[in-house]
C-alpha positions, 0 to 999 in steps of 0.5 A, a space after each residue: 560634171 565630176 562629183 566626189 563623196 563627201 565624208 565627215 571626220 569619223 569616216 561617215 559618208 554624208 553626201 555628194 559634191 559636185 566638183 567643177 569641170 574645168 578643174 577636176 574634169 579637165 582633159 588628161 594629156 599624158 605627154 604634158 605630164 611626163 614632161 612636167 615630171 621630167 622638167 620637175 626632176 631635172 631642175 630639183 637635181 644638183 651638180 655635185 660630181 666634179 672632175 678636174 681638167 688638166 688646168 686645174 691640177 697642180 704641177 706638170 709645168 716642167 717638160 718630162 724630158 726633151 723633145 727629141 733624141 730620147 727614143 720616147 713620145 713627145 710630151 710636154 706635161 705630166 698633167 696630160 689627160 693620157 698620163 695617170 694623175 693628169 686631167 680628165 677629159 669630158 668628165 662631169 662638172 659641178 657648173 652643169 645646169 640640168 634645168 628644163 624650161 616649161 611653159 606655164 600653161 603646159 604646167 597647168 594642163 599637166 597638173 589639172 589632167 593629173 587631178 582629173 584622172 584621180 577624180 575620174 577614178 574615184 580617188 578623191 574624197 572630200 572632207 567636210 571638216 577636220 577640228 582637232 582641239 588638241 593638235 595631235 598627230 594620232 587624231 589625224 591618223 585615226 581620221 585618216 584610217 576612219 576614211 579607209 584611205 590607201 596609202 600613200 595618200 595626199 591631204 590637201 588642206 586650206 592655205 590658212 590652215 598651218 596647224 594641220 600641216 604641222 600635225 600631219 607631217 610626221 605621218 608616214 606615206 601621207 603628204 600634205 599640200 595646201 590648196 594654193 600649192 598643189 604639187 603635181 608629183 604628190 598627186 601622181 604618187 598619191 593612191 587617194 587624195 583627201 581634200 578639205 571642202 574649204 580647200 576645194 573652193 580655193 582649188 577651183 578659185 585659183 584655176 579660174 573657176 569663179 
């Protein structure tokens, strides 16, 4: 069963916590993680580049010259793609859909695999609690420095503690996820993951561990 060290707010190690094997000791499937990353990035992609076809460019209604007798090639419109200022053939369009579908179970397997890989390499730290009477960003930064974590880092907080998210969102290279909304890209990017103890229980509960 995987374990993680438990630290208090001033960085002292106060024990070890066993983590649920179904969540933090799951099988790592690299090709599913890759597929999930590609899917997420594709779904976030927006079609902004756009070119006009010959039917969308104004003008070109009159035939440039008569069909026969000029010695020149026949043309029906100055907006043909072979003319300068004409339409574009096979250019980028803003109605293109880049999204990629992925099975929900496969997404879950990828997420748990990434989380398990971090746990297996000892990059997950459990924080006993975070108490901040005065909501100040510098107090959270002091806590992260006391834990001697490597940046970029991911802080996972209980879903009800929105105040913690607010005071930590301005710290450079620190990503904050709630326990009910873990983000695969943040997990992969983080060198260290700090999870508040209450959030560990919420994560295990969400992914089927009662």
